[in-house]
N, C-alpha and C positions, 0 to 999 in steps of 0.2 A: 507402579505401572511400568511394564517393560517396554511396550511399544516396539518400534523397529530401529535397528541400526542399519547402516548401508548394506552390510553383508547378509543380514537376515531378510531384508526386503528383496535383495537380488535372488536369494535362494527361494523365496516364496513365489516370485514371478516365474522363475524357471519351473517350479513344482506345479503351479496352477496351469501353465501353458504346456507342460511336458516337453519343453524345449531346453536342450542342454547348452553349455557354454560355448559350443562350437559355433552356433548361430547367435545366441544371446550372450555375447561377450560383455565384459564389464563396461566397455565404451558404449555399446548399444543400449544396455540397460541404464547407463548413466543419462543418456539422452531421454529415455522414457521417463525416468524419475524427475529430471529437470523440467520437462514439459508438464508433467502432472503437478509438480509444485507450483509452477507459474499459473496453471489453470486454477488451482484452488485459491492462490493468493489474489488473483484478479476477480474471481467470483465471490469470494468471501474475505474481505479485509478483517483481520483479527486484532484483538487488543494487544497480543504479544508482539505485533509489528509496529506499535505506536511509539513514536519517538518525539523528542523536543530538541531543537537546535537553537542556540543563542548566538547573537553577534551584535555588531555595531554598524549602523548605517553610516555611509560616508556622505557628508554634506555635499550637495550639488550633484549627487549621483543618483539616478532614478531607477537603478536596477540592483538587485542582490541575487546571488547564486542560489539555486535550489540545493538542498542538502545532498551531498554525494555519498561516497562509500563510507560505511560505518567502521567502527573499530573491532567488530566481532565477525567480520566476513560478510556483512550485509552489503548489498550491491546498489544502493541508491534509492531515492525517494520514488515511491509508486504514485502517490498523489499527496497534495497539500490539503490539510484539514482546516488550517486557519493561520493567520499572521497577526501577531500582537505587537504593537509598538508602544514604547514607554516614553512619556514626556520627560525624559531625563537622559543625561549622558553619563550618569554615575551609578544608578541602582535601579532595580526592577521591583521595588516594593510598592504594591498597591496602586499604581498609577498607569496601568496599561490600557490601551485602546485597541479594540479589535477592528481591523481594516475590513472594508466591504469588498467582496470579490466581484470583479466585473470582467467583461471581455476586453481585450486589448484595444479594440476599436472604440469602445466607450471611453477609455482613458485618453485616447488620442483626441476625441471630440471634446472631452472635458478640459484638457489642457489648452486646446485651441480657443475655447470660449473664454478662458481666463486670460489669455494673452492679448485680447483686444480684437477689433475689427480686422478683417483681412486687408493686407496692404499696410497695416500700421502695427506690425508686430516687431518685437525686438529680436526674435530668433531664440529667445531664452525661455525655458520652462518656468512657470510660476513656482516659487519655492514656498515651503511651509511645512506644517506637520502633516504627514501622509494620511490620506483618507481612504484611498482605494488601492487594490492590487489586482494584477492580472498575470496569467502564465503565458510565456512564449518560449520558443525553443523546445528541443526535445532532450530526453535522457539518452545522451549518446556516449556516455562514459562513466567511469566510477568516481572521478574526482569532482569536487564542488564546482570547478570552473567549466565542466563539460556536461553537467546534468540538467541543463535547462536554467531558465532565469525567471525572476519575479520582477515585474514592472510596477513601479510605485507612482502614485500621483496624489497630491503635488510632490514635486521633487523635494526630498528632505533638505531643510535649511540648517540642520545641525546633526551632530553625530549621535542620533538617538539609538538607544538599545532596542533590540527586537527579539522576539521568539517566533520560530516557525514550528507549528505542530503538524506532523505528517505521518504517513504510513510508509515504512521502508520495505523493500523487497528483502525478506530475511534470508540469511545464509541457508543453503540446502544441504542435503546429505552428502553431496560431493565434497563439501568443506567440513561440515560437522558430522563425520562418519559415525560417531557414537550415538547420534540421535539429535533430532530437532524438535521444536514445539509441535509441528505437524505429525512427525513420526511417532511421537509419544502420546499425543492427545487426540489424534485423528488417524490412527494407523489403518483402520479399515477403509476409510475414504481415500487415503493415499494409495493403498494397494489397488482398489478398484480403478482409480484414475490411471495408474500404471498399466493395469491389464487392458484398459481401453486403448492405450497407446500401443501395447504389445499386439493385440489382435488387429488393430489398424495396420501395423507394420506387416503382419502375416497375411493381410488381405482376407481375413476371415478365420474360422467360420463366422458368418454373420449373426447366427443365433447367440454365440458366445460374446461377440462384440456388443450386441443389444442387451444381453443379460447384465454385463458389468457396467454398461452405461447407465442402465436403470438402477442398479445397485448403488452406483456413485451418486446419482441424483437424489435417491432416498436418503443416503447417508449424509450428504451435505445439507439437506433440509433440516435434519435433526441437529447437526453441528451448528447450523446458523441459528437455530432456536436457542442454543446455549450462548453463542457468541454475541448475537444481536439482541437477545432477550434477557435471559437470566443474568448475564454479566453486566448488563446496562441498567439494572434495577436492584432495589433491595426491599426487604419485607417491611421495614419501618416506613420508608418514604412512599413506596408504591403499593404496599399491601401484598399479602401472600397470594401467589398464583393459585387460582382455584379452577379445576377442570371438572365440568359437569359430567356426571356418570348417569346414564339413563337406567332407570329401574325397569325390570321386566314387566310386561303387561300382565294385569291380573287375569 
């Protein structure tokens, strides 16, 4: 499967729009491609962008950093899928507990209830094995320390091991110019999304903008059927997918 490289996608955008590099320079097309990649990643999280990060909780510290920049040019966590904490400080073999995701206000109320009646609090969070987590802060950078934080309650009372399961913003064609998962396995959708950006930049023609917007929407529905359907099931466990075919009327 050939798919697109950065140069072949740029060439097709110029060919489809009949605009040369005088207007559609590499920098302009790079922005179209980046916007298209972000749109697809936000509308359809893919298995290829799933990652797991491991670490150790610090005793008496009720936050951990959200995963940041990856080793393959990825640019930070898009969203957290789950947090697992192990009742151990030595290994992660078979004793993990999944934390329940709540809003930060819920965790604040929860810790207030545990610290006793108002006016009779010690000023310290209750410590113990974590039960809940909440997100706060924003993804403002590429490093772990600036990509948002995860708030835990109760505050860990030991250096428990943990795993964060998340989807990362994958590296785009600007970094991996020879090809990405999207450019190889969803080339038509990536092209259509780029053409939507291009015709929006050109302020029309509106019929072409509408054409490629509709083509993109149809393509991403088909791709979603594979990503969220076929890739999440197997024939043994879920049975073979059967599509009814209507017979012609006699």
